[in-house]
C-alpha positions in Angstrom: 126.7 99.3 110.0 125.2 102.6 108.8 122.6 102.9 111.4 121.4 102.3 115.0 118.1 101.1 116.4 116.9 102.7 119.7 115.8 100.2 122.2 112.5 101.7 123.1 112.0 99.2 125.9 114.7 101.1 127.8 114.9 104.7 126.5 113.0 107.2 124.2 114.5 108.0 120.8 114.6 111.7 121.4 116.6 111.3 124.7 119.1 108.9 123.1 119.5 111.2 120.2 120.1 114.2 122.4 122.7 112.2 124.5 124.6 111.0 121.4 124.6 114.3 119.6 126.1 116.0 122.7 129.0 113.4 122.3 129.5 114.6 118.6 127.6 111.9 116.8 125.7 113.1 113.8 122.4 111.4 113.2 119.7 111.6 110.5 116.1 110.5 111.0 114.8 107.6 108.9 111.5 106.0 107.7 110.9 104.9 111.3 111.1 107.0 114.4 113.4 104.9 116.5 116.2 104.2 113.9 118.8 106.7 112.9 121.4 106.8 110.0 124.9 107.7 111.3 126.3 110.5 109.3 129.5 110.9 111.5 130.9 109.7 114.8 134.2 110.7 116.5 134.3 107.1 118.0 133.2 103.6 117.4 129.4 103.6 117.9 129.7 100.3 119.8 131.9 101.7 122.5 129.6 104.1 124.4 128.0 103.7 127.8 124.6 103.9 126.1 125.5 100.9 124.0 126.6 98.9 127.0 123.4 99.9 128.9 121.4 98.5 126.0 119.9 101.7 124.8 120.6 101.0 121.2 122.1 98.5 118.8 124.0 99.0 115.6 121.8 97.9 112.7 121.8 98.5 109.0 118.6 100.3 107.9 118.0 97.5 105.3 117.9 94.9 108.0 115.0 96.7 109.8 112.6 95.6 107.0 112.3 91.8 107.8 111.0 92.2 111.4 108.9 95.2 110.4 107.2 93.1 107.7 106.7 90.1 110.1 105.1 92.5 112.5 104.4 90.1 115.5 102.0 91.2 118.2 102.4 90.7 121.9 100.3 87.6 121.9 102.3 85.7 119.2 104.4 82.7 119.5 107.3 83.5 117.2 110.2 81.4 115.8 113.5 83.0 114.8 115.2 80.2 112.9 118.8 81.5 112.5 119.0 84.1 115.2 122.5 85.1 116.2 123.8 87.6 116.9 120.3 88.6 118.0 119.9 92.0 116.2 116.6 91.1 114.6 115.6 88.9 117.6 115.8 91.9 119.9 113.9 93.9 117.3 111.1 91.3 117.3 111.0 91.6 121.1 110.8 95.4 120.9 107.9 95.2 118.4 106.2 92.7 120.8 106.7 95.1 123.8 108.7 92.3 125.5 105.6 90.1 125.6 104.5 87.0 123.9 107.2 84.4 123.3 110.1 84.1 120.8 112.0 80.8 120.3 115.5 81.9 119.1 117.4 79.0 117.5 121.1 79.2 116.5 123.3 76.4 115.2 126.6 78.0 116.3 127.7 77.6 119.9 130.1 80.6 119.4 127.4 82.8 117.9 124.9 81.7 120.6 127.1 83.6 123.1 126.6 86.9 121.2 122.9 86.3 121.0 122.7 85.8 124.8 124.9 88.9 125.3 122.7 91.1 123.2 119.4 89.7 124.8 120.7 90.4 128.3 122.2 93.8 127.5 118.9 95.0 126.0 116.7 93.7 128.8 114.8 91.3 126.7 112.6 89.0 128.7 110.5 87.0 126.2 113.1 85.0 124.4 113.9 81.3 124.8 117.4 80.4 123.3 118.1 77.0 121.8 121.6 76.2 120.4 120.3 73.7 117.8 120.5 72.9 114.1 116.9 73.6 112.7 117.5 70.9 110.2 117.4 68.4 113.0 115.4 70.3 115.7 112.3 70.8 113.7 111.5 67.0 114.1 111.4 67.5 117.8 109.1 70.5 117.5 106.7 68.6 115.1 106.6 65.5 117.3 105.7 67.8 120.3 103.0 69.5 118.1 104.7 72.9 118.5 103.8 75.3 115.7 104.2 79.1 115.4 102.1 82.2 114.6 105.0 84.1 112.9 108.4 82.9 111.7 111.5 84.8 110.7 114.1 83.0 108.5 117.0 85.4 108.0 118.7 82.7 106.1 122.5 82.0 106.1 123.8 83.3 102.8 126.9 84.0 100.7 127.0 87.6 101.8 127.7 90.7 99.7 130.5 93.1 98.8 128.9 96.0 100.8 129.2 94.0 104.0 132.5 92.1 103.3 134.9 94.1 101.1 137.0 90.9 100.8 134.2 88.7 99.6 135.4 85.9 97.3 132.5 83.5 96.8 132.4 80.8 94.1 129.3 79.5 92.1 129.5 76.4 94.2 129.2 78.4 97.4 126.2 80.2 96.1 124.4 77.0 95.0 125.3 75.4 98.4 123.7 78.3 100.2 120.6 78.1 97.9 120.0 74.4 98.5 120.3 74.9 102.3 118.0 77.9 102.1 115.3 75.8 100.3 115.6 73.2 103.1 115.3 75.7 105.8 112.4 77.5 104.2 110.5 74.2 103.7 111.1 73.4 107.5 109.9 76.9 108.5 106.7 76.6 106.4 106.0 73.1 107.9 106.2 74.7 111.4 103.9 77.6 110.5 100.2 77.6 111.6 97.6 78.1 109.1 97.1 81.8 108.3 100.5 82.4 109.9 103.2 84.6 108.3 106.8 83.7 107.4 109.3 86.4 106.4 112.4 85.1 104.4 115.4 87.3 104.0 119.1 87.2 102.9 121.7 89.9 102.6 122.8 88.3 99.2 122.6 89.8 95.9 122.4 86.4 94.1 119.1 85.4 92.5 119.9 81.8 93.3 119.6 82.6 97.0 116.5 84.9 96.6 114.1 84.8 93.7 115.0 81.3 92.7 114.4 80.0 96.3 110.9 81.6 96.2 110.1 80.2 92.7 111.2 76.8 93.9 109.0 76.9 97.1 106.0 78.1 95.1 106.4 75.3 92.6 106.7 72.6 95.2 104.0 73.7 97.7 100.3 74.5 97.3 99.7 75.6 100.9 101.3 79.1 100.6 101.0 82.5 98.9 103.3 85.5 98.6 102.1 88.7 100.2 103.2 91.8 98.3 105.5 94.2 100.1 105.1 97.9 99.4 108.5 99.5 98.7 107.2 102.9 99.2 107.2 102.5 102.9 111.0 102.5 103.1 111.8 106.1 102.1 115.6 106.8 101.9 116.6 103.3 100.9 117.2 102.1 97.4 114.4 99.6 97.2 112.5 98.0 94.3 109.9 95.4 94.0 110.9 92.0 92.7 109.4 88.7 91.8 105.7 88.4 92.8 105.9 91.4 95.3 109.0 90.5 97.1 111.5 93.3 97.9 115.1 94.0 97.0 117.3 96.6 98.8 120.2 97.6 96.5 123.6 99.3 96.8 124.7 101.8 98.0 122.5 100.5 100.9 123.3 97.1 102.4 121.7 94.7 100.0 118.7 92.7 101.3 116.1 90.5 99.8 112.7 90.0 101.6 109.8 87.8 100.9 106.6 87.7 102.9 104.8 84.3 102.8 101.4 83.4 104.3 100.3 79.8 104.9 96.8 79.4 103.6 96.0 75.7 104.3 
């Protein structure tokens, strides 16, 4: 991770910055006041008392964008479809001022433990955790007539060389991820209320997992539209506009693809 996000539910950014700088951590301000880029640290940034107290969480600056674009308010009912380890889940809660309700779903039992840990450590009170496979669980939600104002689908993907230096992914792996992403995106849109917003993101560089997924969903549904994301909001990151106003963050920053979708009927 090249950055940290201050948990403003527990501490102010200025106080945390001062505390870390006294310990020798060098921080740089970013496009948002409660996130800092780490220039240098004499120790692991995840080993401080401030981290254990839940005052901050390591987070790449690129991964701040999906929750910011979703921008849930404190009255919203939000679904985080693939939520572990909870970095974006806790960010959604922070944006919502620990109010409203977030349903955080995670398929992996092991990763659900890290989700619970981060939620507890950061003092999050508005999250319900479900250890479920969204490809099955969505049927229960629809049968119970449960739909959402905002949905985050930070989809499982094949990853990238910045995040995993040993990445060795085949074309078959990429296509498998793409098919699974299309399934999950359709499910998310089925669970979205009319006029609701879904943000789709991956940390993959592959067009099959990004633009091609959006092209597929636009071709096969007539109840959605893409909302353009303004790349100029994210100063300091290597960002560019992509297909129909979607956004790409490119190396040397951690790669990300973000699409913002509105349900129109």
